[in-house]
TORPA-4810 file (N, C-alpha, C, O; in nm, 3 decimals):
<nodes>
NODE_1_1.994_-20.878_-4.604_2.054_-20.951_-4.493_2.205_-20.937_-4.498_2.264_-20.940_-4.606_X
NODE_2_2.269_-20.922_-4.382_2.412_-20.895_-4.380_2.497_-21.020_-4.394_2.619_-21.010_-4.406_X
NODE_3_2.436_-21.138_-4.392_2.511_-21.264_-4.407_2.480_-21.329_-4.541_2.368_-21.318_-4.592_X
NODE_4_2.580_-21.397_-4.595_2.562_-21.465_-4.723_2.538_-21.615_-4.706_2.502_-21.683_-4.802_X
NODE_5_2.557_-21.667_-4.583_2.532_-21.808_-4.556_2.498_-21.825_-4.408_2.567_-21.772_-4.321_X
NODE_6_2.391_-21.899_-4.382_2.353_-21.935_-4.245_2.387_-22.083_-4.226_2.336_-22.169_-4.299_X
NODE_7_2.471_-22.112_-4.128_2.513_-22.250_-4.099_2.445_-22.295_-3.970_2.471_-22.239_-3.863_X
NODE_8_2.360_-22.394_-3.980_2.289_-22.445_-3.863_2.361_-22.566_-3.804_2.401_-22.657_-3.876_X
NODE_9_2.378_-22.566_-3.672_2.402_-22.691_-3.602_2.276_-22.775_-3.619_2.171_-22.722_-3.655_X
NODE_10_2.284_-22.904_-3.594_2.167_-22.990_-3.612_2.098_-23.025_-3.481_1.984_-22.985_-3.458_X
NODE_11_2.168_-23.098_-3.395_2.108_-23.147_-3.271_2.081_-23.032_-3.175_2.173_-22.962_-3.133_X
NODE_12_1.955_-23.015_-3.140_1.916_-22.908_-3.049_1.883_-22.778_-3.117_1.825_-22.689_-3.054_X
NODE_13_1.918_-22.763_-3.245_1.888_-22.641_-3.320_1.783_-22.668_-3.427_1.685_-22.594_-3.439_X
NODE_14_1.803_-22.773_-3.506_1.704_-22.813_-3.606_1.609_-22.919_-3.552_1.488_-22.910_-3.568_X
NODE_15_1.667_-23.019_-3.488_1.586_-23.128_-3.430_1.604_-23.129_-3.279_1.714_-23.105_-3.228_X
NODE_16_1.496_-23.158_-3.207_1.498_-23.151_-3.061_1.551_-23.282_-3.004_1.479_-23.355_-2.936_X
NODE_17_1.677_-23.310_-3.033_1.735_-23.441_-3.006_1.818_-23.448_-2.879_1.844_-23.557_-2.828_X
NODE_18_1.862_-23.333_-2.826_1.955_-23.338_-2.714_1.899_-23.409_-2.590_1.971_-23.487_-2.529_X
NODE_19_1.773_-23.385_-2.550_1.721_-23.460_-2.435_1.722_-23.611_-2.457_1.755_-23.688_-2.366_X
NODE_20_1.687_-23.654_-2.578_1.685_-23.797_-2.610_1.828_-23.853_-2.607_1.855_-23.953_-2.541_X
NODE_21_1.918_-23.787_-2.680_2.054_-23.838_-2.695_2.128_-23.844_-2.563_2.196_-23.942_-2.534_X
NODE_22_2.115_-23.739_-2.482_2.190_-23.735_-2.357_2.131_-23.825_-2.250_2.203_-23.871_-2.162_X
NODE_23_2.001_-23.850_-2.255_1.942_-23.950_-2.166_1.997_-24.088_-2.197_2.033_-24.164_-2.106_X
NODE_24_2.004_-24.121_-2.326_2.056_-24.252_-2.367_2.205_-24.262_-2.340_2.252_-24.364_-2.290_X
NODE_25_2.281_-24.158_-2.372_2.426_-24.161_-2.351_2.461_-24.175_-2.203_2.544_-24.258_-2.167_X
NODE_26_2.397_-24.096_-2.120_2.429_-24.104_-1.977_2.393_-24.241_-1.920_2.466_-24.295_-1.837_X
NODE_27_2.281_-24.296_-1.965_2.242_-24.429_-1.919_2.337_-24.537_-1.966_2.369_-24.629_-1.890_X
NODE_28_2.382_-24.527_-2.090_2.473_-24.629_-2.146_2.609_-24.623_-2.077_2.666_-24.727_-2.042_X
NODE_29_2.662_-24.502_-2.056_2.791_-24.490_-1.987_2.782_-24.545_-1.844_2.874_-24.612_-1.796_X
NODE_30_2.671_-24.516_-1.777_2.652_-24.568_-1.642_2.645_-24.719_-1.643_2.702_-24.786_-1.556_X
NODE_31_2.576_-24.774_-1.741_2.565_-24.919_-1.758_2.702_-24.983_-1.776_2.725_-25.096_-1.732_X
NODE_32_2.793_-24.912_-1.842_2.927_-24.963_-1.868_3.023_-24.942_-1.751_3.141_-24.976_-1.760_X
NODE_33_2.972_-24.887_-1.641_3.057_-24.867_-1.525_3.121_-24.731_-1.514_3.215_-24.711_-1.437_X
NODE_34_3.069_-24.635_-1.591_3.117_-24.497_-1.586_2.999_-24.408_-1.548_2.939_-24.345_-1.635_X
NODE_35_2.964_-24.402_-1.420_2.843_-24.330_-1.378_2.840_-24.187_-1.432_2.932_-24.108_-1.409_X
NODE_36_2.733_-24.156_-1.503_2.719_-24.026_-1.568_2.574_-23.982_-1.555_2.483_-24.055_-1.597_X
NODE_37_2.551_-23.865_-1.500_2.415_-23.813_-1.492_2.378_-23.744_-1.624_2.464_-23.712_-1.706_X
NODE_38_2.250_-23.722_-1.641_2.202_-23.649_-1.760_2.268_-23.511_-1.767_2.310_-23.469_-1.874_X
NODE_39_2.276_-23.442_-1.654_2.335_-23.309_-1.650_2.483_-23.312_-1.686_2.533_-23.223_-1.755_X
NODE_40_2.553_-23.415_-1.640_2.695_-23.428_-1.673_2.714_-23.457_-1.822_2.809_-23.409_-1.883_X
NODE_41_2.623_-23.535_-1.879_2.631_-23.563_-2.022_2.614_-23.435_-2.103_2.689_-23.411_-2.198_X
NODE_42_2.517_-23.351_-2.065_2.499_-23.223_-2.133_2.624_-23.137_-2.119_2.670_-23.076_-2.216_X
NODE_43_2.679_-23.132_-2.000_2.796_-23.047_-1.973_2.918_-23.092_-2.054_2.989_-23.008_-2.110_X
NODE_44_2.942_-23.221_-2.060_3.066_-23.271_-2.117_3.060_-23.305_-2.265_3.160_-23.296_-2.335_X
NODE_45_2.940_-23.344_-2.314_2.934_-23.402_-2.448_2.840_-23.332_-2.545_2.845_-23.360_-2.665_X
NODE_46_2.755_-23.243_-2.496_2.659_-23.178_-2.585_2.734_-23.101_-2.694_2.820_-23.018_-2.665_X
NODE_47_2.699_-23.130_-2.818_2.760_-23.062_-2.932_2.888_-23.122_-2.983_2.948_-23.070_-3.077_X
NODE_48_2.933_-23.232_-2.922_3.062_-23.290_-2.961_3.045_-23.413_-3.048_2.939_-23.476_-3.051_X
NODE_49_3.151_-23.446_-3.120_3.154_-23.571_-3.195_3.178_-23.686_-3.099_3.225_-23.666_-2.987_X
NODE_50_3.145_-23.809_-3.143_3.149_-23.923_-3.052_3.291_-23.955_-3.005_3.309_-24.015_-2.899_X
NODE_51_3.392_-23.915_-3.082_3.529_-23.945_-3.038_3.562_-23.874_-2.907_3.648_-23.920_-2.832_X
NODE_52_3.495_-23.762_-2.879_3.520_-23.691_-2.753_3.478_-23.777_-2.633_3.542_-23.771_-2.528_X
NODE_53_3.373_-23.856_-2.649_3.329_-23.944_-2.540_3.440_-24.045_-2.508_3.475_-24.065_-2.392_X
NODE_54_3.494_-24.107_-2.612_3.605_-24.201_-2.593_3.723_-24.132_-2.525_3.781_-24.186_-2.430_X
NODE_55_3.758_-24.014_-2.574_3.875_-23.944_-2.523_3.860_-23.908_-2.375_3.952_-23.929_-2.296_X
NODE_56_3.743_-23.855_-2.338_3.724_-23.811_-2.199_3.717_-23.929_-2.102_3.774_-23.924_-1.993_X
NODE_57_3.648_-24.035_-2.143_3.639_-24.152_-2.055_3.777_-24.211_-2.032_3.812_-24.243_-1.919_X
NODE_58_3.857_-24.225_-2.138_3.991_-24.281_-2.121_4.080_-24.189_-2.040_4.160_-24.234_-1.957_X
NODE_59_4.066_-24.058_-2.063_4.146_-23.961_-1.989_4.115_-23.967_-1.839_4.205_-23.955_-1.755_X
NODE_60_3.987_-23.984_-1.807_3.945_-23.980_-1.667_3.962_-24.113_-1.593_3.985_-24.115_-1.472_X
NODE_61_3.950_-24.221_-1.666_3.948_-24.352_-1.599_4.063_-24.443_-1.640_4.092_-24.541_-1.572_X
NODE_62_4.130_-24.412_-1.750_4.234_-24.499_-1.801_4.179_-24.621_-1.874_4.255_-24.709_-1.915_X
NODE_63_4.047_-24.626_-1.891_3.984_-24.740_-1.957_3.928_-24.699_-2.094_3.882_-24.586_-2.113_X
NODE_64_3.935_-24.792_-2.186_3.876_-24.769_-2.317_3.731_-24.818_-2.319_3.697_-24.917_-2.254_X
NODE_65_3.647_-24.749_-2.394_3.510_-24.795_-2.414_3.511_-24.915_-2.508_3.605_-24.933_-2.585_X
NODE_66_3.407_-24.998_-2.503_3.402_-25.118_-2.588_3.413_-25.085_-2.737_3.376_-24.976_-2.780_X
NODE_67_3.463_-25.180_-2.812_3.482_-25.159_-2.955_3.350_-25.131_-3.027_3.347_-25.062_-3.128_X
NODE_68_3.240_-25.186_-2.973_3.110_-25.166_-3.038_3.032_-25.051_-2.974_2.911_-25.040_-2.994_X
NODE_69_3.100_-24.964_-2.899_3.031_-24.855_-2.829_2.954_-24.766_-2.926_2.836_-24.739_-2.905_X
NODE_70_3.021_-24.720_-3.032_2.957_-24.629_-3.126_2.833_-24.692_-3.190_2.727_-24.631_-3.198_X
NODE_71_2.849_-24.816_-3.234_2.739_-24.886_-3.301_2.620_-24.902_-3.207_2.505_-24.877_-3.245_X
NODE_72_2.647_-24.943_-3.083_2.538_-24.962_-2.987_2.472_-24.830_-2.952_2.349_-24.821_-2.948_X
NODE_73_2.553_-24.728_-2.926_2.497_-24.596_-2.893_2.409_-24.545_-3.005_2.297_-24.500_-2.980_X
NODE_74_2.458_-24.550_-3.127_2.382_-24.498_-3.240_2.253_-24.578_-3.262_2.149_-24.520_-3.293_X
NODE_75_2.259_-24.709_-3.247_2.138_-24.789_-3.268_2.031_-24.755_-3.164_1.913_-24.750_-3.197_X
NODE_76_2.073_-24.733_-3.041_1.977_-24.694_-2.937_1.918_-24.556_-2.965_1.798_-24.534_-2.950_X
NODE_77_2.004_-24.464_-3.005_1.956_-24.329_-3.034_1.863_-24.329_-3.155_1.759_-24.264_-3.152_X
NODE_78_1.900_-24.401_-3.261_1.816_-24.404_-3.380_1.679_-24.462_-3.349_1.577_-24.412_-3.397_X
NODE_79_1.676_-24.568_-3.268_1.548_-24.629_-3.232_1.461_-24.529_-3.156_1.340_-24.522_-3.180_X
NODE_80_1.522_-24.453_-3.066_1.446_-24.352_-2.991_1.401_-24.239_-3.083_1.290_-24.188_-3.068_X
NODE_81_1.486_-24.200_-3.177_1.446_-24.096_-3.273_1.320_-24.137_-3.348_1.229_-24.056_-3.365_X
NODE_82_1.314_-24.262_-3.392_1.199_-24.310_-3.469_1.070_-24.301_-3.388_0.962_-24.285_-3.444_X
NODE_83_1.082_-24.311_-3.256_0.964_-24.305_-3.170_0.929_-24.164_-3.126_0.812_-24.129_-3.113_X
NODE_84_1.032_-24.081_-3.102_1.009_-23.960_-3.024_1.050_-23.828_-3.088_1.000_-23.723_-3.048_X
NODE_85_1.140_-23.830_-3.185_1.204_-23.707_-3.228_1.107_-23.610_-3.295_1.021_-23.650_-3.374_X
NODE_86_1.121_-23.482_-3.262_1.040_-23.375_-3.321_1.133_-23.264_-3.369_1.244_-23.251_-3.318_X
NODE_87_1.089_-23.183_-3.466_1.169_-23.067_-3.503_1.165_-22.963_-3.392_1.070_-22.959_-3.314_X
NODE_88_1.266_-22.880_-3.385_1.262_-22.768_-3.292_1.148_-22.675_-3.334_1.134_-22.642_-3.452_X
NODE_89_1.068_-22.635_-3.239_0.950_-22.554_-3.269_0.990_-22.424_-3.338_1.076_-22.350_-3.290_X
NODE_90_0.927_-22.398_-3.451_0.950_-22.273_-3.524_1.063_-22.275_-3.624_1.081_-22.178_-3.697_X
NODE_91_1.142_-22.384_-3.628_1.258_-22.382_-3.717_1.217_-22.388_-3.864_1.286_-22.332_-3.949_X
NODE_92_1.107_-22.454_-3.894_1.061_-22.458_-4.034_1.025_-22.318_-4.083_1.045_-22.286_-4.200_X
NODE_93_0.973_-22.234_-3.994_0.942_-22.096_-4.032_1.069_-22.018_-4.063_1.071_-21.937_-4.156_X
NODE_94_1.175_-22.042_-3.987_1.304_-21.977_-4.013_1.357_-22.019_-4.149_1.401_-21.936_-4.228_X
NODE_95_1.353_-22.150_-4.177_1.401_-22.200_-4.306_1.318_-22.145_-4.421_1.371_-22.108_-4.525_X
NODE_96_1.188_-22.139_-4.401_1.100_-22.084_-4.504_1.131_-21.939_-4.533_1.126_-21.896_-4.648_X
NODE_97_1.163_-21.862_-4.429_1.198_-21.720_-4.448_1.328_-21.707_-4.524_1.341_-21.620_-4.610_X
NODE_98_1.426_-21.792_-4.494_1.552_-21.787_-4.568_1.531_-21.820_-4.715_1.588_-21.754_-4.803_X
NODE_99_1.450_-21.921_-4.743_1.420_-21.956_-4.882_1.351_-21.839_-4.952_1.387_-21.804_-5.065_X
NODE_100_1.253_-21.779_-4.885_1.180_-21.667_-4.945_1.272_-21.548_-4.973_1.253_-21.476_-5.071_X
NODE_101_1.371_-21.529_-4.887_1.463_-21.417_-4.903_1.582_-21.450_-4.991_1.665_-21.364_-5.021_X
NODE_102_1.592_-21.577_-5.035_1.702_-21.618_-5.121_1.836_-21.627_-5.051_1.940_-21.606_-5.113_X
NODE_103_1.834_-21.657_-4.920_1.958_-21.665_-4.842_2.002_-21.811_-4.832_1.927_-21.894_-4.780_X
NODE_104_2.121_-21.845_-4.879_2.169_-21.984_-4.868_2.188_-22.027_-4.723_2.219_-21.945_-4.636_X
NODE_105_2.168_-22.155_-4.699_2.189_-22.211_-4.565_2.234_-22.356_-4.580_2.220_-22.416_-4.686_X
NODE_106_2.287_-22.411_-4.470_2.330_-22.550_-4.468_2.331_-22.597_-4.323_2.303_-22.519_-4.232_X
NODE_107_2.365_-22.723_-4.302_2.379_-22.778_-4.168_2.520_-22.834_-4.153_2.571_-22.900_-4.243_X
NODE_108_2.582_-22.806_-4.037_2.715_-22.859_-4.006_2.707_-22.918_-3.867_2.701_-22.846_-3.767_X
NODE_109_2.708_-23.051_-3.859_2.678_-23.122_-3.735_2.791_-23.212_-3.690_2.864_-23.269_-3.771_X
NODE_110_2.805_-23.224_-3.557_2.899_-23.321_-3.501_2.852_-23.464_-3.523_2.933_-23.557_-3.519_X
NODE_111_2.723_-23.484_-3.545_2.669_-23.616_-3.570_2.712_-23.669_-3.706_2.749_-23.592_-3.795_X
NODE_112_2.708_-23.801_-3.721_2.743_-23.856_-3.852_2.629_-23.837_-3.952_2.519_-23.798_-3.914_X
NODE_113_2.658_-23.864_-4.079_2.559_-23.838_-4.183_2.431_-23.918_-4.161_2.321_-23.868_-4.183_X
NODE_114_2.446_-24.042_-4.118_2.327_-24.125_-4.097_2.238_-24.064_-3.990_2.116_-24.058_-4.005_X
NODE_115_2.299_-24.020_-3.882_2.221_-23.959_-3.773_2.146_-23.835_-3.821_2.028_-23.816_-3.789_X
NODE_116_2.214_-23.750_-3.899_2.150_-23.630_-3.951_2.029_-23.667_-4.036_1.921_-23.611_-4.021_X
NODE_117_2.049_-23.762_-4.127_1.943_-23.796_-4.220_1.825_-23.868_-4.152_1.710_-23.843_-4.186_X
NODE_118_1.856_-23.955_-4.057_1.748_-24.020_-3.982_1.661_-23.915_-3.913_1.538_-23.921_-3.918_X
NODE_119_1.726_-23.819_-3.849_1.652_-23.714_-3.779_1.571_-23.628_-3.873_1.458_-23.591_-3.841_X
NODE_120_1.627_-23.595_-3.987_1.555_-23.509_-4.081_1.436_-23.581_-4.144_1.330_-23.522_-4.163_X
NODE_121_1.453_-23.709_-4.174_1.340_-23.783_-4.230_1.227_-23.795_-4.129_1.110_-23.777_-4.162_X
NODE_122_1.262_-23.824_-4.005_1.162_-23.840_-3.900_1.083_-23.711_-3.878_0.962_-23.716_-3.856_X
NODE_123_1.150_-23.597_-3.885_1.087_-23.469_-3.852_1.033_-23.394_-3.973_0.968_-23.291_-3.958_X
NODE_124_1.059_-23.445_-4.093_1.014_-23.376_-4.213_1.106_-23.265_-4.259_1.075_-23.196_-4.356_X
NODE_125_1.219_-23.248_-4.191_1.311_-23.141_-4.231_1.392_-23.177_-4.355_1.460_-23.092_-4.411_X
NODE_126_1.384_-23.303_-4.398_1.457_-23.343_-4.518_1.413_-23.263_-4.640_1.490_-23.247_-4.735_X
NODE_127_1.289_-23.213_-4.639_1.241_-23.135_-4.753_1.313_-23.000_-4.768_1.307_-22.937_-4.873_X
NODE_128_1.381_-22.959_-4.661_1.445_-22.828_-4.661_1.595_-22.835_-4.695_1.658_-22.731_-4.714_X
NODE_129_1.652_-22.956_-4.704_1.796_-22.968_-4.720_1.831_-23.058_-4.838_1.796_-23.175_-4.841_X
NODE_130_1.901_-23.000_-4.935_1.960_-23.078_-5.042_2.080_-23.156_-4.987_2.140_-23.116_-4.887_X
NODE_131_2.114_-23.266_-5.052_2.225_-23.348_-5.005_2.354_-23.266_-4.991_2.430_-23.285_-4.895_X
NODE_132_2.378_-23.176_-5.085_2.504_-23.102_-5.084_2.504_-22.988_-4.982_2.602_-22.914_-4.973_X
NODE_133_2.397_-22.975_-4.905_2.392_-22.874_-4.799_2.412_-22.936_-4.661_2.393_-22.869_-4.559_X
NODE_134_2.449_-23.063_-4.656_2.462_-23.135_-4.529_2.608_-23.172_-4.505_2.669_-23.241_-4.586_X
NODE_135_2.663_-23.125_-4.393_2.803_-23.149_-4.360_2.812_-23.209_-4.219_2.739_-23.170_-4.128_X
NODE_136_2.903_-23.303_-4.205_2.919_-23.377_-4.080_3.064_-23.374_-4.035_3.155_-23.354_-4.115_X
NODE_137_3.085_-23.394_-3.905_3.222_-23.407_-3.854_3.295_-23.523_-3.921_3.418_-23.527_-3.921_X
NODE_138_3.219_-23.618_-3.978_3.281_-23.728_-4.054_3.361_-23.676_-4.173_3.453_-23.743_-4.220_X
NODE_139_3.328_-23.556_-4.221_3.387_-23.504_-4.343_3.523_-23.438_-4.319_3.594_-23.407_-4.415_X
NODE_140_3.559_-23.416_-4.193_3.682_-23.341_-4.162_3.767_-23.417_-4.061_3.722_-23.516_-4.002_X
NODE_141_3.889_-23.369_-4.042_3.979_-23.438_-3.949_3.941_-23.422_-3.804_3.953_-23.517_-3.727_X
NODE_142_3.895_-23.303_-3.766_3.861_-23.276_-3.628_3.721_-23.216_-3.619_3.684_-23.130_-3.700_X
NODE_143_3.644_-23.263_-3.520_3.512_-23.205_-3.496_3.522_-23.083_-3.406_3.632_-23.041_-3.369_X
NODE_144_3.408_-23.027_-3.371_3.404_-22.914_-3.280_3.466_-22.954_-3.146_3.444_-23.066_-3.100_X
NODE_145_3.545_-22.866_-3.082_3.553_-22.720_-3.099_3.654_-22.672_-3.204_3.673_-22.551_-3.217_X
NODE_146_3.717_-22.762_-3.278_3.803_-22.718_-3.389_3.715_-22.650_-3.495_3.598_-22.685_-3.509_X
NODE_147_3.769_-22.555_-3.568_3.690_-22.481_-3.668_3.672_-22.556_-3.800_3.601_-22.508_-3.888_X
NODE_148_3.734_-22.672_-3.813_3.744_-22.741_-3.942_3.608_-22.761_-4.010_3.594_-22.737_-4.130_X
NODE_149_3.508_-22.804_-3.934_3.378_-22.837_-3.994_3.311_-22.713_-4.051_3.259_-22.717_-4.162_X
NODE_150_3.311_-22.604_-3.977_3.248_-22.482_-4.026_3.323_-22.424_-4.145_3.261_-22.373_-4.239_X
NODE_151_3.455_-22.431_-4.142_3.534_-22.383_-4.255_3.509_-22.468_-4.379_3.503_-22.417_-4.490_X
NODE_152_3.496_-22.599_-4.358_3.466_-22.690_-4.469_3.331_-22.657_-4.530_3.317_-22.652_-4.652_X
NODE_153_3.231_-22.635_-4.445_3.097_-22.603_-4.496_3.099_-22.473_-4.575_3.039_-22.464_-4.682_X
NODE_154_3.167_-22.372_-4.523_3.173_-22.243_-4.593_3.243_-22.258_-4.729_3.199_-22.202_-4.829_X
NODE_155_3.353_-22.333_-4.730_3.425_-22.353_-4.856_3.339_-22.425_-4.958_3.334_-22.384_-5.074_X
NODE_156_3.271_-22.530_-4.916_3.187_-22.606_-5.009_3.068_-22.524_-5.058_3.022_-22.542_-5.171_X
NODE_157_3.020_-22.434_-4.974_2.907_-22.349_-5.014_2.952_-22.223_-5.087_2.870_-22.146_-5.136_X
NODE_158_3.085_-22.202_-5.094_3.140_-22.091_-5.171_3.125_-21.955_-5.108_3.109_-21.855_-5.178_X
NODE_159_3.130_-21.950_-4.974_3.112_-21.823_-4.903_3.230_-21.801_-4.807_3.266_-21.894_-4.734_X
NODE_160_3.290_-21.683_-4.806_3.400_-21.656_-4.713_3.353_-21.667_-4.568_3.238_-21.632_-4.539_X
NODE_161_3.437_-21.715_-4.477_3.395_-21.732_-4.338_3.338_-21.605_-4.275_3.241_-21.612_-4.198_X
NODE_162_3.396_-21.491_-4.307_3.349_-21.366_-4.245_3.210_-21.324_-4.292_3.151_-21.232_-4.235_X
NODE_163_3.157_-21.390_-4.395_3.022_-21.360_-4.443_2.921_-21.465_-4.396_2.806_-21.466_-4.440_X
NODE_164_2.965_-21.554_-4.305_2.879_-21.661_-4.254_2.834_-21.631_-4.112_2.902_-21.559_-4.038_X
NODE_165_2.720_-21.685_-4.075_2.675_-21.684_-3.937_2.636_-21.826_-3.899_2.574_-21.898_-3.977_X
NODE_166_2.675_-21.866_-3.778_2.646_-22.000_-3.728_2.537_-21.992_-3.622_2.534_-21.900_-3.541_X
NODE_167_2.447_-22.091_-3.623_2.342_-22.101_-3.522_2.375_-22.224_-3.437_2.372_-22.337_-3.486_X
NODE_168_2.406_-22.201_-3.310_2.458_-22.307_-3.223_2.387_-22.307_-3.088_2.326_-22.208_-3.048_X
NODE_169_2.397_-22.421_-3.018_2.339_-22.431_-2.884_2.434_-22.490_-2.782_2.394_-22.519_-2.670_X
NODE_170_2.562_-22.507_-2.820_2.656_-22.568_-2.727_2.784_-22.486_-2.717_2.822_-22.419_-2.813_X
NODE_171_2.850_-22.489_-2.601_2.977_-22.418_-2.588_3.081_-22.463_-2.689_3.156_-22.380_-2.742_X
NODE_172_3.088_-22.594_-2.717_3.186_-22.644_-2.814_3.159_-22.588_-2.953_3.252_-22.552_-3.025_X
NODE_173_3.033_-22.580_-2.990_2.997_-22.526_-3.120_3.027_-22.378_-3.132_3.075_-22.332_-3.236_X
NODE_174_2.999_-22.304_-3.026_3.030_-22.160_-3.025_3.180_-22.140_-3.039_3.224_-22.055_-3.116_X
NODE_175_3.257_-22.217_-2.966_3.404_-22.207_-2.973_3.452_-22.235_-3.115_3.541_-22.166_-3.166_X
NODE_176_3.394_-22.335_-3.179_3.434_-22.370_-3.316_3.400_-22.258_-3.414_3.480_-22.225_-3.501_X
NODE_177_3.283_-22.199_-3.399_3.241_-22.091_-3.488_3.332_-21.969_-3.473_3.371_-21.908_-3.572_X
NODE_178_3.364_-21.935_-3.349_3.451_-21.820_-3.326_3.591_-21.847_-3.383_3.654_-21.758_-3.440_X
NODE_179_3.639_-21.971_-3.367_3.770_-22.007_-3.421_3.772_-21.999_-3.573_3.876_-21.976_-3.633_X
NODE_180_3.655_-22.020_-3.634_3.644_-22.012_-3.780_3.629_-21.869_-3.829_3.625_-21.845_-3.950_X
NODE_181_3.621_-21.772_-3.737_3.607_-21.633_-3.775_3.466_-21.595_-3.816_3.446_-21.501_-3.894_X
NODE_182_3.368_-21.667_-3.765_3.228_-21.644_-3.800_3.150_-21.585_-3.682_3.182_-21.612_-3.566_X
NODE_183_3.048_-21.506_-3.713_2.952_-21.466_-3.612_2.874_-21.590_-3.570_2.860_-21.685_-3.647_X
NODE_184_2.821_-21.588_-3.447_2.746_-21.704_-3.399_2.638_-21.658_-3.303_2.663_-21.581_-3.210_X
NODE_185_2.515_-21.706_-3.328_2.403_-21.680_-3.239_2.375_-21.805_-3.157_2.367_-21.916_-3.210_X
NODE_186_2.362_-21.786_-3.025_2.344_-21.897_-2.934_2.199_-21.918_-2.897_2.130_-21.826_-2.855_X
NODE_187_2.153_-22.042_-2.914_2.016_-22.082_-2.882_2.016_-22.131_-2.737_2.087_-22.226_-2.703_X
NODE_188_1.937_-22.065_-2.653_1.943_-22.090_-2.509_1.826_-22.173_-2.457_1.789_-22.162_-2.340_X
NODE_189_1.768_-22.256_-2.542_1.655_-22.338_-2.496_1.699_-22.440_-2.392_1.620_-22.475_-2.304_X
NODE_190_1.824_-22.487_-2.401_1.874_-22.586_-2.305_2.000_-22.541_-2.234_2.027_-22.585_-2.122_X
NODE_191_2.076_-22.455_-2.295_2.205_-22.412_-2.240_2.194_-22.266_-2.195_2.158_-22.181_-2.276_X
NODE_192_2.224_-22.235_-2.069_2.217_-22.096_-2.022_2.310_-22.006_-2.104_2.415_-22.050_-2.150_X
NODE_193_2.268_-21.882_-2.121_2.347_-21.789_-2.202_2.488_-21.771_-2.148_2.581_-21.748_-2.225_X
NODE_194_2.506_-21.781_-2.015_2.640_-21.760_-1.960_2.736_-21.874_-1.991_2.856_-21.862_-1.968_X
NODE_195_2.683_-21.986_-2.043_2.769_-22.097_-2.087_2.812_-22.081_-2.233_2.896_-22.155_-2.282_X
NODE_196_2.753_-21.984_-2.302_2.781_-21.965_-2.444_2.866_-21.840_-2.463_2.827_-21.746_-2.533_X
NODE_197_2.981_-21.839_-2.401_3.070_-21.723_-2.405_3.117_-21.696_-2.547_3.152_-21.788_-2.620_X
NODE_198_3.118_-21.569_-2.584_3.170_-21.528_-2.714_3.067_-21.517_-2.824_3.103_-21.486_-2.938_X
NODE_199_2.939_-21.542_-2.794_2.837_-21.535_-2.898_2.815_-21.390_-2.943_2.837_-21.296_-2.868_X
NODE_200_2.771_-21.376_-3.067_2.733_-21.246_-3.121_2.603_-21.199_-3.057_2.581_-21.079_-3.039_X
NODE_201_2.517_-21.295_-3.024_2.390_-21.267_-2.960_2.324_-21.398_-2.922_2.364_-21.505_-2.967_X
NODE_202_2.221_-21.389_-2.837_2.147_-21.508_-2.793_2.000_-21.494_-2.825_1.947_-21.384_-2.840_X
NODE_203_1.934_-21.609_-2.837_1.789_-21.611_-2.856_1.734_-21.735_-2.789_1.803_-21.837_-2.778_X
NODE_204_1.610_-21.728_-2.743_1.550_-21.840_-2.671_1.438_-21.909_-2.749_1.391_-22.014_-2.707_X
NODE_205_1.396_-21.851_-2.860_1.300_-21.919_-2.947_1.325_-21.876_-3.091_1.388_-21.774_-3.116_X
NODE_206_1.273_-21.956_-3.184_1.305_-21.935_-3.324_1.244_-21.807_-3.381_1.296_-21.754_-3.480_X
NODE_207_1.138_-21.758_-3.323_1.082_-21.631_-3.368_1.184_-21.518_-3.348_1.195_-21.428_-3.431_X
NODE_208_1.259_-21.525_-3.238_1.363_-21.426_-3.216_1.476_-21.438_-3.316_1.532_-21.337_-3.359_X
NODE_209_1.509_-21.561_-3.354_1.615_-21.579_-3.454_1.576_-21.516_-3.586_1.660_-21.455_-3.653_X
NODE_210_1.453_-21.528_-3.625_1.408_-21.466_-3.751_1.436_-21.318_-3.750_1.474_-21.261_-3.852_X
NODE_211_1.417_-21.255_-3.635_1.443_-21.111_-3.624_1.592_-21.081_-3.628_1.635_-20.984_-3.690_X
NODE_212_1.672_-21.166_-3.561_1.815_-21.144_-3.560_1.877_-21.157_-3.698_1.975_-21.089_-3.729_X
NODE_213_1.821_-21.241_-3.781_1.875_-21.265_-3.915_1.819_-21.169_-4.020_1.864_-21.168_-4.134_X
NODE_214_1.721_-21.089_-3.980_1.656_-21.000_-4.078_1.752_-20.890_-4.124_1.714_-20.806_-4.206_X
</nodes>
């Protein structure tokens, strides 16, 4: 394999969380007086850390979100995860192939550590990830689209950025990976390929990713 480290985004790549999260986020913002459709939530916030929601709402409206916004949003999302969350179809096969081939991998997510772990426990993906292979935007100063998170993951895993490949499903994540000097494959299950500008390649199901990484 030509890469020494595979860095996975989490939401939408490992766990099928984006429909759940963006349904809840758009509904909560609308409830707070900031009308937001599901499609607008995907467009503006998919792949981003929660601080981006605060920044965009204040930029557009001049109003700050409530002090308990993050806590309420996360509690609603976690409750829905416990009821509904599933792994992305075929991703366990990809992880199994990497293990069999001896290729290191990790996860670098805009979500906080609790969100990552809740999702992995619910879906059974926790068996595939050691604690030291999990990285969050909480660990760095800036989340995606800044390259900080991916560079941090590569440094902690001991692999130069140019020997890493990122698996992403959002424009912000692709931008971050390219800024980090890494190749990036775009997962198009929810995001059209033309929204993922700059990718090394695209795939629409995990069986295709196995071939791309071979």
